[in-house]
Biopython code that builds the backbone (N, CA, C, O; Angstrom):
import numpy as np
from Bio.PDB.StructureBuilder import StructureBuilder

atoms = [
    (1, "MET", "N", (23.269, -8.829, 24.089)),
    (1, "MET", "CA", (23.135, -8.069, 22.854)),
    (1, "MET", "C", (24.056, -6.855, 22.907)),
    (1, "MET", "O", (23.997, -6.069, 23.852)),
    (2, "ASP", "N", (24.893, -6.703, 21.908)),
    (2, "ASP", "CA", (25.825, -5.595, 21.838)),
    (2, "ASP", "C", (25.129, -4.403, 21.192)),
    (2, "ASP", "O", (24.783, -4.437, 20.012)),
    (3, "MET", "N", (24.930, -3.353, 21.975)),
    (3, "MET", "CA", (24.225, -2.181, 21.455)),
    (3, "MET", "C", (25.217, -1.061, 21.183)),
    (3, "MET", "O", (26.144, -0.844, 21.963)),
    (4, "THR", "N", (25.024, -0.355, 20.084)),
    (4, "THR", "CA", (25.854, 0.811, 19.795)),
    (4, "THR", "C", (25.337, 1.985, 20.608)),
    (4, "THR", "O", (24.279, 1.896, 21.230)),
    (5, "ILE", "N", (26.071, 3.075, 20.604)),
    (5, "ILE", "CA", (25.649, 4.276, 21.335)),
    (5, "ILE", "C", (24.303, 4.758, 20.809)),
    (5, "ILE", "O", (23.441, 5.154, 21.594)),
    (6, "ASN", "N", (24.107, 4.731, 19.476)),
    (6, "ASN", "CA", (22.840, 5.183, 18.910)),
    (6, "ASN", "C", (21.688, 4.298, 19.367)),
    (6, "ASN", "O", (20.599, 4.800, 19.645)),
    (7, "ASP", "N", (21.912, 2.990, 19.448)),
    (7, "ASP", "CA", (20.875, 2.086, 19.937)),
    (7, "ASP", "C", (20.528, 2.408, 21.385)),
    (7, "ASP", "O", (19.361, 2.365, 21.775)),
    (8, "GLU", "N", (21.537, 2.729, 22.173)),
    (8, "GLU", "CA", (21.301, 3.071, 23.582)),
    (8, "GLU", "C", (20.509, 4.366, 23.697)),
    (8, "GLU", "O", (19.612, 4.471, 24.534)),
    (9, "LYS", "N", (20.833, 5.355, 22.864)),
    (9, "LYS", "CA", (20.093, 6.619, 22.865)),
    (9, "LYS", "C", (18.635, 6.383, 22.464)),
    (9, "LYS", "O", (17.716, 6.934, 23.070)),
    (10, "LEU", "N", (18.442, 5.559, 21.437)),
    (10, "LEU", "CA", (17.092, 5.240, 20.989)),
    (10, "LEU", "C", (16.322, 4.530, 22.096)),
    (10, "LEU", "O", (15.166, 4.864, 22.358)),
    (11, "GLN", "N", (16.944, 3.568, 22.738)),
    (11, "GLN", "CA", (16.285, 2.838, 23.817)),
    (11, "GLN", "C", (15.934, 3.771, 24.970)),
    (11, "GLN", "O", (14.880, 3.623, 25.588)),
    (12, "ASP", "N", (16.809, 4.730, 25.264)),
    (12, "ASP", "CA", (16.544, 5.709, 26.318)),
    (12, "ASP", "C", (15.291, 6.532, 25.987)),
    (12, "ASP", "O", (14.470, 6.800, 26.864)),
    (13, "ILE", "N", (15.153, 6.921, 24.738)),
    (13, "ILE", "CA", (13.962, 7.665, 24.303)),
    (13, "ILE", "C", (12.719, 6.787, 24.423)),
    (13, "ILE", "O", (11.707, 7.217, 24.976)),
    (14, "LEU", "N", (12.791, 5.568, 23.912)),
    (14, "LEU", "CA", (11.634, 4.673, 23.925)),
    (14, "LEU", "C", (11.205, 4.325, 25.348)),
    (14, "LEU", "O", (10.015, 4.146, 25.605)),
    (15, "ASN", "N", (12.150, 4.228, 26.266)),
    (15, "ASN", "CA", (11.815, 3.910, 27.657)),
    (15, "ASN", "C", (10.960, 4.981, 28.316)),
    (15, "ASN", "O", (10.305, 4.713, 29.323)),
    (16, "LYS", "N", (10.954, 6.185, 27.767)),
    (16, "LYS", "CA", (10.167, 7.296, 28.318)),
    (16, "LYS", "C", (8.765, 7.344, 27.723)),
    (16, "LYS", "O", (7.947, 8.169, 28.128)),
    (17, "LEU", "N", (8.484, 6.465, 26.767)),
    (17, "LEU", "CA", (7.197, 6.457, 26.074)),
    (17, "LEU", "C", (6.371, 5.245, 26.493)),
    (17, "LEU", "O", (6.863, 4.340, 27.167)),
    (18, "THR", "N", (5.113, 5.248, 26.083)),
    (18, "THR", "CA", (4.212, 4.128, 26.340)),
    (18, "THR", "C", (4.054, 3.325, 25.057)),
    (18, "THR", "O", (3.739, 3.881, 24.005)),
    (19, "LEU", "N", (4.272, 2.018, 25.146)),
    (19, "LEU", "CA", (4.098, 1.134, 23.991)),
    (19, "LEU", "C", (2.695, 0.553, 24.019)),
    (19, "LEU", "O", (2.331, -0.174, 24.944)),
    (20, "SER", "N", (1.902, 0.882, 22.987)),
    (20, "SER", "CA", (0.526, 0.391, 22.895)),
    (20, "SER", "C", (0.500, -1.014, 22.312)),
    (20, "SER", "O", (1.505, -1.498, 21.792)),
    (21, "ASN", "N", (-0.658, -1.667, 22.402)),
    (21, "ASN", "CA", (-0.824, -3.012, 21.850)),
    (21, "ASN", "C", (-0.585, -3.066, 20.348)),
    (21, "ASN", "O", (-0.244, -4.118, 19.807)),
    (22, "ASP", "N", (-0.765, -1.927, 19.669)),
    (22, "ASP", "CA", (-0.564, -1.900, 18.215)),
    (22, "ASP", "C", (0.907, -1.716, 17.831)),
    (22, "ASP", "O", (1.227, -1.621, 16.646)),
    (23, "GLY", "N", (1.802, -1.665, 18.823)),
    (23, "GLY", "CA", (3.226, -1.537, 18.548)),
    (23, "GLY", "C", (3.696, -0.108, 18.342)),
    (23, "GLY", "O", (4.838, 0.116, 17.942)),
    (24, "ILE", "N", (2.823, 0.869, 18.613)),
    (24, "ILE", "CA", (3.164, 2.280, 18.420)),
    (24, "ILE", "C", (3.459, 2.924, 19.771)),
    (24, "ILE", "O", (2.672, 2.802, 20.710)),
    (25, "TYR", "N", (4.592, 3.609, 19.862)),
    (25, "TYR", "CA", (4.964, 4.328, 21.077)),
    (25, "TYR", "C", (4.288, 5.692, 21.079)),
    (25, "TYR", "O", (4.124, 6.305, 20.024)),
    (26, "SER", "N", (3.893, 6.174, 22.264)),
    (26, "SER", "CA", (3.261, 7.486, 22.356)),
    (26, "SER", "C", (3.445, 8.055, 23.757)),
    (26, "SER", "O", (3.948, 7.383, 24.658)),
    (27, "TYR", "N", (3.031, 9.296, 23.919)),
    (27, "TYR", "CA", (3.002, 9.934, 25.233)),
    (27, "TYR", "C", (1.992, 11.073, 25.199)),
    (27, "TYR", "O", (1.673, 11.600, 24.134)),
    (28, "ASP", "N", (1.494, 11.445, 26.363)),
    (28, "ASP", "CA", (0.562, 12.560, 26.481)),
    (28, "ASP", "C", (1.355, 13.859, 26.630)),
    (28, "ASP", "O", (2.371, 13.900, 27.324)),
    (29, "PHE", "N", (0.885, 14.899, 25.983)),
    (29, "PHE", "CA", (1.548, 16.191, 26.104)),
    (29, "PHE", "C", (0.542, 17.305, 25.861)),
    (29, "PHE", "O", (-0.513, 17.089, 25.265)),
    (30, "ASN", "N", (0.878, 18.479, 26.323)),
    (30, "ASN", "CA", (0.079, 19.673, 26.072)),
    (30, "ASN", "C", (0.850, 20.559, 25.115)),
    (30, "ASN", "O", (2.046, 20.788, 25.295)),
    (31, "ASN", "N", (0.169, 21.053, 24.107)),
    (31, "ASN", "CA", (0.821, 21.905, 23.131)),
    (31, "ASN", "C", (-0.050, 23.137, 22.924)),
    (31, "ASN", "O", (-0.905, 23.162, 22.039)),
    (32, "ILE", "N", (0.169, 24.142, 23.733)),
    (32, "ILE", "CA", (-0.626, 25.366, 23.694)),
    (32, "ILE", "C", (-0.515, 26.060, 22.334)),
    (32, "ILE", "O", (-1.499, 26.602, 21.831)),
    (33, "ASP", "N", (0.679, 26.043, 21.741)),
    (33, "ASP", "CA", (0.886, 26.739, 20.468)),
    (33, "ASP", "C", (0.034, 26.175, 19.335)),
    (33, "ASP", "O", (-0.286, 26.897, 18.390)),
    (34, "GLN", "N", (-0.335, 24.904, 19.413)),
    (34, "GLN", "CA", (-1.110, 24.280, 18.338)),
    (34, "GLN", "C", (-2.521, 23.919, 18.795)),
    (34, "GLN", "O", (-3.170, 23.061, 18.197)),
    (35, "GLU", "N", (-2.987, 24.568, 19.843)),
    (35, "GLU", "CA", (-4.305, 24.235, 20.389)),
    (35, "GLU", "C", (-5.420, 24.381, 19.345)),
    (35, "GLU", "O", (-6.302, 23.527, 19.263)),
    (36, "GLY", "N", (-5.384, 25.457, 18.547)),
    (36, "GLY", "CA", (-6.400, 25.650, 17.512)),
    (36, "GLY", "C", (-6.379, 24.548, 16.476)),
    (36, "GLY", "O", (-7.429, 24.045, 16.077)),
    (37, "GLU", "N", (-5.188, 24.168, 16.037)),
    (37, "GLU", "CA", (-5.031, 23.089, 15.055)),
    (37, "GLU", "C", (-5.540, 21.765, 15.622)),
    (37, "GLU", "O", (-6.215, 21.003, 14.930)),
    (38, "ILE", "N", (-5.212, 21.502, 16.872)),
    (38, "ILE", "CA", (-5.643, 20.254, 17.508)),
    (38, "ILE", "C", (-7.167, 20.198, 17.594)),
    (38, "ILE", "O", (-7.767, 19.164, 17.301)),
    (39, "LYS", "N", (-7.791, 21.297, 17.993)),
    (39, "LYS", "CA", (-9.261, 21.334, 18.084)),
    (39, "LYS", "C", (-9.896, 21.128, 16.711)),
    (39, "LYS", "O", (-10.891, 20.414, 16.585)),
    (40, "LEU", "N", (-9.320, 21.754, 15.679)),
    (40, "LEU", "CA", (-9.836, 21.576, 14.317)),
    (40, "LEU", "C", (-9.734, 20.117, 13.889)),
    (40, "LEU", "O", (-10.687, 19.570, 13.335)),
    (41, "ARG", "N", (-8.603, 19.485, 14.135)),
    (41, "ARG", "CA", (-8.411, 18.081, 13.747)),
    (41, "ARG", "C", (-9.369, 17.166, 14.511)),
    (41, "ARG", "O", (-9.932, 16.234, 13.938)),
    (42, "GLU", "N", (-9.550, 17.434, 15.799)),
    (42, "GLU", "CA", (-10.481, 16.617, 16.584)),
    (42, "GLU", "C", (-11.908, 16.785, 16.075)),
    (42, "GLU", "O", (-12.663, 15.816, 15.998)),
    (43, "SER", "N", (-12.273, 18.009, 15.730)),
    (43, "SER", "CA", (-13.609, 18.271, 15.188)),
    (43, "SER", "C", (-13.817, 17.531, 13.873)),
    (43, "SER", "O", (-14.864, 16.921, 13.656)),
    (44, "GLU", "N", (-12.827, 17.586, 13.004)),
    (44, "GLU", "CA", (-12.919, 16.894, 11.720)),
    (44, "GLU", "C", (-12.958, 15.380, 11.914)),
    (44, "GLU", "O", (-13.682, 14.675, 11.211)),
    (45, "ALA", "N", (-12.175, 14.886, 12.872)),
    (45, "ALA", "CA", (-12.120, 13.439, 13.109)),
    (45, "ALA", "C", (-13.448, 12.898, 13.622)),
    (45, "ALA", "O", (-13.746, 11.716, 13.448)),
    (46, "ASN", "N", (-14.234, 13.741, 14.242)),
    (46, "ASN", "CA", (-15.517, 13.298, 14.790)),
    (46, "ASN", "C", (-16.652, 13.311, 13.767)),
    (46, "ASN", "O", (-17.752, 12.846, 14.065)),
    (47, "LYS", "N", (-16.404, 13.830, 12.580)),
    (47, "LYS", "CA", (-17.433, 13.868, 11.542)),
    (47, "LYS", "C", (-17.615, 12.472, 10.939)),
    (47, "LYS", "O", (-16.688, 11.662, 10.921)),
    (48, "THR", "N", (-18.812, 12.215, 10.454)),
    (48, "THR", "CA", (-19.079, 10.967, 9.740)),
    (48, "THR", "C", (-19.453, 11.304, 8.291)),
    (48, "THR", "O", (-20.011, 12.363, 8.006)),
    (49, "TYR", "N", (-19.135, 10.394, 7.405)),
    (49, "TYR", "CA", (-19.376, 10.613, 5.975)),
    (49, "TYR", "C", (-20.048, 9.386, 5.377)),
    (49, "TYR", "O", (-19.877, 8.268, 5.862)),
    (50, "ASP", "N", (-20.814, 9.614, 4.318)),
    (50, "ASP", "CA", (-21.438, 8.496, 3.611)),
    (50, "ASP", "C", (-20.392, 7.700, 2.830)),
    (50, "ASP", "O", (-20.498, 6.481, 2.694)),
    (51, "ASN", "N", (-19.385, 8.406, 2.320)),
    (51, "ASN", "CA", (-18.364, 7.747, 1.512)),
    (51, "ASN", "C", (-16.992, 8.258, 1.943)),
    (51, "ASN", "O", (-16.546, 9.315, 1.498)),
    (52, "TYR", "N", (-16.334, 7.504, 2.803)),
    (52, "TYR", "CA", (-15.033, 7.920, 3.323)),
    (52, "TYR", "C", (-13.964, 7.981, 2.237)),
    (52, "TYR", "O", (-13.097, 8.855, 2.277)),
    (53, "PHE", "N", (-14.010, 7.075, 1.274)),
    (53, "PHE", "CA", (-13.011, 7.078, 0.209)),
    (53, "PHE", "C", (-13.103, 8.353, -0.626)),
    (53, "PHE", "O", (-12.079, 8.923, -1.004)),
    (54, "ASP", "N", (-14.319, 8.799, -0.916)),
    (54, "ASP", "CA", (-14.506, 10.027, -1.681)),
    (54, "ASP", "C", (-13.946, 11.212, -0.899)),
    (54, "ASP", "O", (-13.244, 12.052, -1.462)),
    (55, "THR", "N", (-14.244, 11.279, 0.364)),
    (55, "THR", "CA", (-13.755, 12.378, 1.210)),
    (55, "THR", "C", (-12.240, 12.346, 1.321)),
    (55, "THR", "O", (-11.583, 13.378, 1.188)),
    (56, "LEU", "N", (-11.685, 11.171, 1.564)),
    (56, "LEU", "CA", (-10.236, 11.036, 1.696)),
    (56, "LEU", "C", (-9.526, 11.449, 0.412)),
    (56, "LEU", "O", (-8.466, 12.073, 0.460)),
    (57, "SER", "N", (-10.098, 11.109, -0.721)),
    (57, "SER", "CA", (-9.450, 11.420, -1.994)),
    (57, "SER", "C", (-9.333, 12.922, -2.235)),
    (57, "SER", "O", (-8.500, 13.355, -3.030)),
    (58, "LYS", "N", (-10.147, 13.709, -1.567)),
    (58, "LYS", "CA", (-10.102, 15.164, -1.727)),
    (58, "LYS", "C", (-9.072, 15.824, -0.808)),
    (58, "LYS", "O", (-8.741, 16.997, -0.983)),
    (59, "HIS", "N", (-8.576, 15.082, 0.155)),
    (59, "HIS", "CA", (-7.709, 15.689, 1.171)),
    (59, "HIS", "C", (-6.390, 14.966, 1.376)),
    (59, "HIS", "O", (-5.607, 15.372, 2.236)),
    (60, "HIS", "N", (-6.118, 13.929, 0.634)),
    (60, "HIS", "CA", (-4.903, 13.163, 0.862)),
    (60, "HIS", "C", (-4.411, 12.595, -0.463)),
    (60, "HIS", "O", (-5.191, 12.081, -1.265)),
    (61, "SER", "N", (-3.121, 12.695, -0.673)),
    (61, "SER", "CA", (-2.552, 12.167, -1.906)),
    (61, "SER", "C", (-1.501, 11.121, -1.565)),
    (61, "SER", "O", (-0.382, 11.457, -1.177)),
    (62, "ILE", "N", (-1.864, 9.866, -1.709)),
    (62, "ILE", "CA", (-0.929, 8.792, -1.402)),
    (62, "ILE", "C", (0.297, 8.850, -2.320)),
    (62, "ILE", "O", (1.412, 8.672, -1.830)),
    (63, "PRO", "N", (0.140, 9.092, -3.638)),
    (63, "PRO", "CA", (1.338, 9.185, -4.483)),
    (63, "PRO", "C", (2.292, 10.305, -4.028)),
    (63, "PRO", "O", (3.510, 10.130, -4.064)),
    (64, "VAL", "N", (1.752, 11.428, -3.610)),
    (64, "VAL", "CA", (2.611, 12.529, -3.142)),
    (64, "VAL", "C", (3.337, 12.117, -1.869)),
    (64, "VAL", "O", (4.539, 12.350, -1.745)),
    (65, "MET", "N", (2.635, 11.514, -0.930)),
    (65, "MET", "CA", (3.263, 11.096, 0.325)),
    (65, "MET", "C", (4.283, 9.984, 0.076)),
    (65, "MET", "O", (5.353, 9.984, 0.684)),
    (66, "ASN", "N", (3.969, 9.050, -0.799)),
    (66, "ASN", "CA", (4.936, 7.992, -1.134)),
    (66, "ASN", "C", (6.219, 8.592, -1.694)),
    (66, "ASN", "O", (7.318, 8.156, -1.350)),
    (67, "ARG", "N", (6.075, 9.593, -2.557)),
    (67, "ARG", "CA", (7.244, 10.257, -3.139)),
    (67, "ARG", "C", (8.070, 10.921, -2.051)),
    (67, "ARG", "O", (9.295, 10.796, -2.046)),
    (68, "GLU", "N", (7.420, 11.627, -1.127)),
    (68, "GLU", "CA", (8.141, 12.306, -0.046)),
    (68, "GLU", "C", (8.857, 11.316, 0.864)),
    (68, "GLU", "O", (9.996, 11.545, 1.270)),
    (69, "VAL", "N", (8.186, 10.225, 1.179)),
    (69, "VAL", "CA", (8.805, 9.205, 2.031)),
    (69, "VAL", "C", (10.003, 8.589, 1.312)),
    (69, "VAL", "O", (11.045, 8.359, 1.925)),
    (70, "LYS", "N", (9.857, 8.325, 0.036)),
    (70, "LYS", "CA", (10.956, 7.731, -0.731)),
    (70, "LYS", "C", (12.153, 8.679, -0.765)),
    (70, "LYS", "O", (13.288, 8.240, -0.582)),
    (71, "LEU", "N", (11.920, 9.969, -0.996)),
    (71, "LEU", "CA", (13.002, 10.946, -0.998)),
    (71, "LEU", "C", (13.703, 10.979, 0.353)),
    (71, "LEU", "O", (14.932, 11.017, 0.425)),
    (72, "PHE", "N", (12.923, 10.965, 1.409)),
    (72, "PHE", "CA", (13.478, 10.964, 2.766)),
    (72, "PHE", "C", (14.318, 9.715, 3.007)),
    (72, "PHE", "O", (15.459, 9.806, 3.459)),
    (73, "CYS", "N", (13.759, 8.560, 2.707)),
    (73, "CYS", "CA", (14.448, 7.295, 2.961)),
    (73, "CYS", "C", (15.727, 7.166, 2.153)),
    (73, "CYS", "O", (16.709, 6.594, 2.626)),
    (74, "ASN", "N", (15.720, 7.691, 0.945)),
    (74, "ASN", "CA", (16.914, 7.600, 0.099)),
    (74, "ASN", "C", (18.069, 8.450, 0.620)),
    (74, "ASN", "O", (19.215, 8.253, 0.216)),
    (75, "ARG", "N", (17.775, 9.393, 1.513)),
    (75, "ARG", "CA", (18.833, 10.206, 2.122)),
    (75, "ARG", "C", (19.383, 9.572, 3.398)),
    (75, "ARG", "O", (20.390, 10.035, 3.936)),
    (76, "MET", "N", (18.735, 8.526, 3.881)),
    (76, "MET", "CA", (19.154, 7.881, 5.124)),
    (76, "MET", "C", (20.263, 6.867, 4.856)),
    (76, "MET", "O", (20.284, 6.229, 3.803)),
    (77, "PRO", "N", (21.183, 6.719, 5.808)),
    (77, "PRO", "CA", (22.207, 5.680, 5.636)),
    (77, "PRO", "C", (21.580, 4.295, 5.717)),
    (77, "PRO", "O", (20.498, 4.125, 6.277)),
    (78, "LYS", "N", (22.262, 3.315, 5.157)),
    (78, "LYS", "CA", (21.769, 1.937, 5.197)),
    (78, "LYS", "C", (21.541, 1.512, 6.648)),
    (78, "LYS", "O", (22.356, 1.803, 7.524)),
    (79, "ASN", "N", (20.428, 0.821, 6.893)),
    (79, "ASN", "CA", (20.029, 0.314, 8.211)),
    (79, "ASN", "C", (19.738, 1.413, 9.222)),
    (79, "ASN", "O", (19.814, 1.179, 10.428)),
    (80, "ALA", "N", (19.404, 2.618, 8.743)),
    (80, "ALA", "CA", (19.048, 3.708, 9.651)),
    (80, "ALA", "C", (17.757, 3.359, 10.388)),
    (80, "ALA", "O", (16.905, 2.646, 9.858)),
    (81, "LYS", "N", (17.623, 3.854, 11.582)),
    (81, "LYS", "CA", (16.383, 3.686, 12.342)),
    (81, "LYS", "C", (15.538, 4.936, 12.141)),
    (81, "LYS", "O", (16.038, 6.055, 12.260)),
    (82, "ILE", "N", (14.271, 4.748, 11.838)),
    (82, "ILE", "CA", (13.367, 5.863, 11.583)),
    (82, "ILE", "C", (12.284, 5.858, 12.646)),
    (82, "ILE", "O", (11.629, 4.841, 12.871)),
    (83, "ILE", "N", (12.099, 6.989, 13.296)),
    (83, "ILE", "CA", (11.020, 7.131, 14.266)),
    (83, "ILE", "C", (9.960, 8.015, 13.630)),
    (83, "ILE", "O", (10.203, 9.196, 13.381)),
    (84, "ASP", "N", (8.806, 7.462, 13.370)),
    (84, "ASP", "CA", (7.695, 8.201, 12.780)),
    (84, "ASP", "C", (6.896, 8.816, 13.917)),
    (84, "ASP", "O", (6.221, 8.098, 14.655)),
    (85, "VAL", "N", (6.961, 10.137, 14.069)),
    (85, "VAL", "CA", (6.252, 10.802, 15.155)),
    (85, "VAL", "C", (5.023, 11.549, 14.646)),
    (85, "VAL", "O", (4.479, 12.413, 15.333)),
    (86, "GLY", "N", (4.594, 11.204, 13.434)),
    (86, "GLY", "CA", (3.420, 11.851, 12.855)),
    (86, "GLY", "C", (2.126, 11.386, 13.501)),
    (86, "GLY", "O", (2.110, 10.442, 14.291)),
    (87, "GLY", "N", (1.063, 12.056, 13.156)),
    (87, "GLY", "CA", (-0.246, 11.718, 13.700)),
    (87, "GLY", "C", (-1.103, 10.935, 12.728)),
    (87, "GLY", "O", (-2.293, 10.739, 12.973)),
    (88, "GLY", "N", (-0.526, 10.487, 11.641)),
    (88, "GLY", "CA", (-1.302, 9.759, 10.641)),
    (88, "GLY", "C", (-1.273, 8.265, 10.861)),
    (88, "GLY", "O", (-0.853, 7.774, 11.908)),
    (89, "ALA", "N", (-1.721, 7.570, 9.864)),
    (89, "ALA", "CA", (-1.816, 6.120, 9.936)),
    (89, "ALA", "C", (-0.494, 5.434, 9.631)),
    (89, "ALA", "O", (-0.402, 4.211, 9.737)),
    (90, "GLY", "N", (0.518, 6.181, 9.260)),
    (90, "GLY", "CA", (1.823, 5.593, 8.969)),
    (90, "GLY", "C", (1.876, 4.842, 7.660)),
    (90, "GLY", "O", (2.746, 3.995, 7.459)),
    (91, "VAL", "N", (0.949, 5.146, 6.767)),
    (91, "VAL", "CA", (0.869, 4.410, 5.507)),
    (91, "VAL", "C", (2.141, 4.579, 4.693)),
    (91, "VAL", "O", (2.697, 3.590, 4.216)),
    (92, "GLY", "N", (2.614, 5.802, 4.525)),
    (92, "GLY", "CA", (3.802, 6.038, 3.720)),
    (92, "GLY", "C", (5.051, 5.455, 4.328)),
    (92, "GLY", "O", (5.792, 4.735, 3.659)),
    (93, "ILE", "N", (5.293, 5.754, 5.582)),
    (93, "ILE", "CA", (6.499, 5.274, 6.242)),
    (93, "ILE", "C", (6.470, 3.765, 6.424)),
    (93, "ILE", "O", (7.520, 3.139, 6.568)),
    (94, "GLY", "N", (5.281, 3.172, 6.419)),
    (94, "GLY", "CA", (5.165, 1.735, 6.539)),
    (94, "GLY", "C", (5.794, 0.991, 5.383)),
    (94, "GLY", "O", (6.145, -0.181, 5.514)),
    (95, "ARG", "N", (5.939, 1.659, 4.253)),
    (95, "ARG", "CA", (6.561, 1.064, 3.075)),
    (95, "ARG", "C", (8.051, 1.397, 2.992)),
    (95, "ARG", "O", (8.706, 1.063, 2.004)),
    (96, "ALA", "N", (8.579, 2.041, 4.006)),
    (96, "ALA", "CA", (9.964, 2.534, 3.961)),
    (96, "ALA", "C", (10.965, 1.424, 3.665)),
    (96, "ALA", "O", (11.959, 1.665, 2.980)),
    (97, "SER", "N", (10.731, 0.234, 4.156)),
    (97, "SER", "CA", (11.696, -0.843, 3.945)),
    (97, "SER", "C", (11.807, -1.236, 2.479)),
    (97, "SER", "O", (12.777, -1.883, 2.085)),
    (98, "SER", "N", (10.822, -0.853, 1.661)),
    (98, "SER", "CA", (10.887, -1.216, 0.242)),
    (98, "SER", "C", (11.637, -0.179, -0.581)),
    (98, "SER", "O", (11.821, -0.372, -1.783)),
    (99, "TYR", "N", (12.074, 0.920, 0.037)),
    (99, "TYR", "CA", (12.791, 1.966, -0.719)),
    (99, "TYR", "C", (14.245, 1.703, -0.641)),
    (99, "TYR", "O", (15.039, 2.456, -1.204)),
]
sb = StructureBuilder()
sb.init_structure("model")
sb.init_model(0)
sb.init_chain("A")
sb.init_seg("    ")
for serial, (resi, resn, name, xyz) in enumerate(atoms, 1):
    if name == "N":
        sb.init_residue(resn, " ", resi, " ")
    sb.init_atom(name, np.array(xyz, "f"), 0.0, 1.0, " ", f" {name:<3s}", serial, name[0])
structure = sb.get_structure()
């Protein structure tokens, strides 16, 4: 397989990460600067709700995220490789190939 320099750089990055069964690369890290934010997110993630859809609708806007992803993707060159390093479910970026 003939790899370009960018492919080699990408592979070098991926080789330093762990590939999970779900196909998502990750690594463990400590981030002291965002410790408060991380604790808040973990606390919120541990809550249970009677109606998750109702709760989600108050805190997440799929149309807004779709718009942002589309704007981002439209600025990328054709066949660009995108690494999603967010902490979400990847819903928006998962549709990137359709933009």
